[in-house]
Each structure stands twice: as C-alpha cells, then as structure tokens.
LOMARBA-486312 format. One record per residue (C-alpha): residue in one letter; y, z, x. Coordinates in pm, whole numbers, plus 50000, padded with zeros to 5 digits. Each point is the difference from the previous one (the first is absolute). Example, Ala and Ser with C-alpha at 12.3 -4.5 7.8 and 13.67 -1.06 7.14 Angstrom:
<rs>
A495505078051230/S503444993450137/
</rs>
This chain:
<rs>
M174018162947537/L501505004049656/P501455033049903/L497945022749778/A502574998449723/T499794962249987/V496205000549975/T500145025649725/W502434979949790/T497994968350054/F496815017249883/L501725013549692/G501304965249919/Y496534984650014/L498655028749790/L502584994249728/V499234962849995/F496295007349968/L500555024849716/E502224975249819/L497344972950023/L497375024649882/V502075009749699/E500654963449912/V496314991350019/G499035030649797/T502614992749737/F498794964449968/N496405010349953/L500955027649759/S502094976449789/A497124975749989/F497695028149901/M502385011649725/R500694965149865/C499434996149623/P497584971949895/E501734969249869/A498285001149661/C500725036849942/I502895022749916/C500465030550219/T502045031149942/A500045033250183/D496415009249906/L499004973549744/L498284966950081/S499624976349704/C498074967450035/A499154995649631/R499784965949831/Q500294979550321/E496744980149967/L498645015950316/H496434992050101/Q499855025650278/I501765031450116/P503194993950209/A499415004350373/T502835024750063/L500705029849774/P502835024850064/P498535033950094/T502685018549801/A498594988449666/T498585027049772/T499464976449705/L498454965350034/D499894976449702/L497754969250036/S499264995049631/H499894966449817/N498924978650294/A496874980550097/I498595023050269/T496214998150025/H499235020750308/L501195031750176/N499505003650375/D498645031150168/H502625024950119/W502764979149844/L501905031749903/A500045014050354/T503624989450045/L501085019549689/P499495036550090/R502305012549721/L498534979749716/H499175020349687/T500234973549723/L498214966550008/R500184975149712/I497754969950047/S499194992449635/H499724965249846/N498374983550298/Q496564984850066/I498305026550212/N496285001749928/D498715022550278/L501135026050255/S498665005950347/Q499225034550130/K503135003350217/V502664985449772/F501585034049930/H498905016350323/N503515009650112/A501555007549657/I499425037350003/Y503355007349831/L499524975749714/V500515017449665/H500314971949745/L497814968550009/D500274972949737/M497304973250023/S499934991349632/S499584964249875/N497974987850296/C496454986350028/L498035030350119/H496404999749875/A499075035250103/V501335032650135/K497945006450311/K499725032150199/H502004988450302/Y502914984849808/F502265030549983/E498185027450190/N502745002150267/L502765006949745/V499605037749999/N503555005449869/L499834973949724/Q501135013349660/E500214969349776/L497574970750006/L500604970649766/L497074976049968/Y500374988449639/N499674963649897/N497574989950273/K496434987249967/I498315032350097/V496435003249879/E498735028750212/V501505031850143/D498195016650287/G499115036549946/N501705010050325/A503064978049966/F502325029549926/V498195028550170/K502395002850296/L503134994449794/I500605036949941/S503694995349916/L499464975249717/Q501925007149681/K499774967449806/I497404971949999/Y500574969549782/L496914978149948/S500734985849655/W499644963349910/N497024993850224/R496304992949942/I498545033750090/A496725006349822/K499185033450162/F502175025950168/P498765028050233/F501415030049813/I497815023150208/S502134992050306/I503035017649850/Q498215031549883/G500735033850150/F503225005750190/K500044971350244/H503004985449819/T502095029949901/H503124978549965/L498504972449783/R501734998249661/T499574963849886/L496904978150004/D500564968749792/L496784981249918/S501224984149680/T499344963749910/N496854995350206/N496354992449923/L498665035449968/S497104997149756/S499125036850018/I501815031650103/P498025029050151/V501315027849775/E498045027550177/V501374990050341/I503554997649870/A499675033949831/A499545015550345/L503224985050132/P502955023250062/F502265005749704/Y503034983750162/I498104967750069/K498774996549641/N503585003149879/G500914967750182/L496684981149971/Y500724968049805/L496924983149854/H501364979549708/N499404962949946/N496474999950136/P496994984549820/V498125033049977/K497345005349737/C500875023749718/D498365033150077/C500315034649850/S500365017050336/L502844976750098/H501715005149666/Q499735037750027/M501364999650354/L503044979549896/Q500575022349697/E500015030150229/W502484983050231/K502204992549701/R499995036449895/H500985009950353/G502904975349986/F498844979150296/S502394971550076/S497104975950050/V499145003249629/Q503285009549837/D501904970250142/F497254974449926/T498335011449678/E499864965149850/E498734984250323/H496865021650013/T497344977049858/C496234996250015/K497324975049901/A498125009249687/Y497174976450099/S499334993550366/N498674964849939/V503004990049786/P503074995850223/R502434998949710/S498855032349836/I502935019250147/V501185030449803/N502505027550062/T498295030250152/F501995024949795/K499584981249668/Y496344989850017/K498365015749691/D496485000750147/F501125027250238/E500055023449701/N496205000150009/C499785012850354/S497425027750024/R502185022250212/S503015014049822/L503344996850167/K500615036849933/E497435008550262/L502274984750261/S502925022549919/I500895023250284/P500365037749949/E503425013949922/I501345032950132/P503205014449848/C502385019150221/K503305017649946/V503074995250215/G500015024350290/E496355011049964/S497744993250298/L496874979649939/V496834993650202/I497974968349929/H496454997350127/C498604966950124/N496994997549768/T498054971650159/S496304993450024/L499965004550378/H498515031650144/D502495021550183/D499225000450369/N501875001550326/T500214962150025/T501744994549664/V503684991450020/Y502245003149696/R503164980549934/W502245002649693/F502434974549860/S502895009149772/P501274978749707/K502644986550240/H497234989350243/E500785027250252/S497075009550221/F498995036250071/M497205011150229/Y498795032750153/P501515014050216/E502764974350041/H502114978449771/S501215027849772/D503415008049856/K501695029249826/T498314992249668/H496604985150092/K497505015350240/V496334991650053/L497815030550054/Q497075001650237/N497444996049720/G501664967849885/S501975014449707/L503614990649943/K502545027749945/I503224991249817/T502685026150051/N503025002649768/P499294967249815/K502724981449812/L499994973349730/L500124972350261/H496645011650138/S498164989649681/G497504971650022/V496564990250122/Y498835015350326/L497164984350196/C497625017850236/V497834980150238/A497185017950179/I498584982050305/S496745010950150/K499764988650360/H496375010650018/Q498904980949692/K502584972250059/I500994999249632/N502985011149798/A500635011949646/T503145002949792/Y501255024549740/E503024995549773/V501885025849798/N503104997349783/I502535027950054/T502565005949723/V502895022650098/Q501955013849702/H502755025049937/P498875033849853/K500225000949622/L502975019849872/V497955014049711/D497825019750239/S502995019750126/F500755015449660/N498245032449913/T499635019449677/G503085021750061/I502304970250039/T498544983749691/T500615032049798/L503585002250126/L500664964249895/G498625007849656/C502355029849963/V503014979650104/V499184972949748/S499565025949723/L503355016150084/L501734966449983/L498514993149657/V501225033849872/L503524993650128/L500024965849838/Y498935015449670/L502705027050013/Y502974979250106/L499294966649838/T499375011449637/P502004982149722/C502145030549913/R500775031550196/C502315014649730/S498715034149890/K501994998349677/C497904970849880/F496925021849973/K501685026449777/M501275001049645/P503754998750059/A502475018949782/S502324970750016/P499204963750067/P499414992750366/Q502614980050185/D498354985350308/C496384993549920/S498394966550029/A498434980749717/Q496535008350119/S500695037349997/S500814999749629/I496394991749929/L499115035550089/S502125013849719/T497705017149746/T502344997049697/P501074964849930/P503614996749881/A500794987249658/T500974964049986/D501234998449641/G503295013249872/P503294988649871/N501775006650323/R497294986350221/K500114965050137/I498844982450300/S502584998550270/T500974967050151/N500465016050339/K497365000750272/H497685025249828/V496234996849984/V497985009149692/F496285004049947/L498664982149700/E496675002849833/P497144985750210/I498474967449894/K496264995849972/E499904969050217/A501785016850291/Q498904992050353/N497365026650072/G502285029850002/K502554984250232/V503665004949925/R501774967949912/L503774997149983/A501234978549718/V503424984649992/G502224995149702/E498064969749887/D497315023249863/F502555017449774/P501654975349769/D501975027249818/A501405015850315/K503654996050076/S499624996850374/P497814974350180/K499585024850284/L497775023549803/L496725006250180/Q496715008949841/L496965016850161/K496644992949839/L496955021050069/D496374997449912/S499595018649672/E496545012150086/S501115015950327/I503065016649845/S498595011849671/S498125028450170/V503245014750130/F502844987849781/S500404995149629/D500244966049838/R503645005349923/P502584982950216/I501655021650262/M503604998250105/S501365017550304/Y502445028549958/E502554980650194/A499844971649752/E500285024249707/E503035017650144/L501794968250077/S499274987049652/Q501605030849847/A502994995150221/D500384964349887/G499715010949638/
</rs>
C-alpha cells in the first residue's frame, strides 16, 4: 500500500494537468471567439467593415465592439438576434446598403443602441415593429431611402429619441399626431424636408410642443400655397426657429396645384398679401419685466381648469418646468399652472410656452408669451430735488465763467484816469468816454507795437472787430500797424464818429515827438 503522502502528490499532479488542459481549451475557444473578421478592421472597441463589398454580416463579431460600421456594402438582409453577441454596442452604421425590409426581431437584443444610421438604403416604409425595441435610441437616420409611408406608432416607444432624419424620401403624409403631448420630451429635430408632402396640417402642428416646432424641417415639399401655412411660417420666422431661419429660400409652395412648375418662394409670394387674416393677429402678447422683479405668468388656454389638467412650461432655452417638480431657483410652476419667475435677468428674456393637457378630455392647448427683461430706467431714479440741485450747480458755473473769463478785469479801464493808463488792453480803451485828439504837430503814429482805433467803415462785418495790418494804411511807417474796424451802425449809438486813439498811443507819440 502506497503511503498517504505519495497518493496526495499524485492526485495534485493529475489535478494540475487537468487544469492546464482546461485553460488551454478555454483560451483556444476564447481566441476564436475574439477573432476579428478577415474583411474588417478591429481596434479596442471599434469594428469597421465599411467598403468591403459584403453581401451578408460576418459570422463572428468581437463582443468588445461599441461601434460597428457596415456602411457602403451590398447587404440586403439582417438576421434576427444578429446583435446578441454585441452587448456593448451603442453605435451602428449600416448606411449605403440594399436593405428593403426589417423583421420584428432584428434589433431585439440591442437595448443599449443609441445611434442608428440606416440612410441610403431601400426601405419602403417605417413599420411599427422596426425599432420598437430600441428604447434607448437617440438618433435615427433614415434619409435617402424610398419610404412612402410612416406608421403612426413607429416612434411611440422610442421615448429617448432626440433626432429623426427622414428627408429625401417619398413621404406623402406624416402622422404628426403621434408626436403630440409629452411622449417625446427629448425630441429636438424632425427632418421631413425634400419629400412629397402635398399638404401640411397647420392646426395639428400648432398643437405640437414649442421645442419640436423649432426643429421641424418642412422645406422642399410640393405643398400648395395656403394662407394658414404662410402665416405659420411667418410666425416661426419671428420666433427665430432654425427650421425657417436656416432655410428661408428653400421654403417653397405651388401656386397652382395642377401646374407642377408653378413653384414660388413662400416668403416672397405676393398673393399672400391678400390673406383675410392679418399676420398681426398671430403676434403673441408681450410682458415687460425689470431685472430683479418677480413675475407671475398665467397659462391662459382654452381648457377648463380641473383636477385632471396638467401644466408644463418651456423656457426660451427649451427647459421644461412642471408642478411640483422640475423647477429651479428662477422658475417655479404653481399649483394653478402659473409660472413664477423670481429675480429675472436679461438672459431670461424670450418666448415662454405653456402646454395644458387635460387627461379627462384627452386634448391639449398651448399658450405663448414673450417676456422682455430690461434694466430699470435711470431717469426714474431722479426726483425734483435732484433736478433743482443740478440746475443750481449749472447756474453757479455760468456765473463763475462770466466773472473770471471777461475780456478785461482792470478796474482802471472803467474810470476816467488822471494820467494815461499803462496796462490796459486795446479793447478796454473803447470804454473811454473822451476820445483823445489825433491831430497835432507833435503827434504821430508810432512804429512800435501800438494799436489804434480808426473810424469805422460802413461796410464792416456786422459789428465784428477786424484787425487790419499795415497793408490797409499806405501812409503808415510801419507794416505792423493793426486796424480794428467796427460796424458803424452798432457803434454810433455809443461812440462819436470821430476816430479814437488810446491814451497809451497818445503818450507814446508825445514821447517820440
């Protein structure tokens, strides 16, 4: 009989061999499971099989992939549960293929899929079961297909949808009623441009939430020119909706339904000027508000207030507020449905939308109001006392200017001096009442820098003093002699017609003599 120690070591040896074989087998299977398809390029979490002329999906797909690109191939069919091996997948690009239909269980296991691009395929419709399992889907690209019909319940369960692109198809009618209310609170873009919409239900679209209308693209459709459509688009333009502002020239309509080429620009069609309903009737009410002042806005809808009515407000930035939840420090919805704005600022200006939903009547109504937040006017802060004080200060300044900025502050100039003044200006000598004699044997005009007053000339410049240089005095000895000419009519009432010479000039003349 073998010792116990020998048996123990033998058992441990067999166990190690078995574990080694198990690890080798498991590693082999795992490596086969993780192997990248030959026609694809694999990275840590990206699997790209684009432009490989594939006619079907590769059999093995690495489970670590979060992004799968199968675009620009020739794939015509997708198997049921084909995404079961990709539990982390959130982005799938399968555009530019030849897929014309989808079975009910194609996306059965893709619960984490967020972005799906199936553009440029051959889909003829969007059926109810196509995407109903993608509860976390946010972006759905279906443009450039051959879609003619969209089922009314195709997007009902896609509560996380933010963007739907259906442009460049053949859609003649779209179920706008399916996106009313608040079933799609995250939806911001619905592109239906370049389709075959011959008519647009303006009344149904008017009941859509404000944030959906901002991203509802309807341009390049053969719709018939209608006043209600024109008025709706004009209102969207005034609100600054991107769907109109970015594609103003692309919004067209048919002036005559039986003439395919009678396409005109919706905003330039002159016949819309004759619409019976004025566009001014569509303008929303405006409520001014000052910075820091609280404001309460009532939801003035046509629905009767009852216990089953639910109110939801949307700010200009598309923020949602609802009683009693979804409030912030500035916005709060009251129990009666009114919106209270506390301490508003300039950034809170814009169009606010209230949507009232009656669960009992199963209808909803909207109400819009434009809030303008402004700074308080500075003029209102001034009262009568301050105005009077300002007037006094201005008057005092004028008096000081008059006293200290006069031409001459010499008191001697205003008196009859016993002897000729020495330091008076030329202007001050005008005030002398007795003009000095200018004739005499010992009197002559000095050639120094003295100024004389000569007799005014009739054609003087309206009483203005004009200095004349020596050119005006041909007999003068000095070319520096200056002459002041005054209007004779303005001076005659005060001075005589005789020429006046300043005392300074007279004294200096005697000295020279």
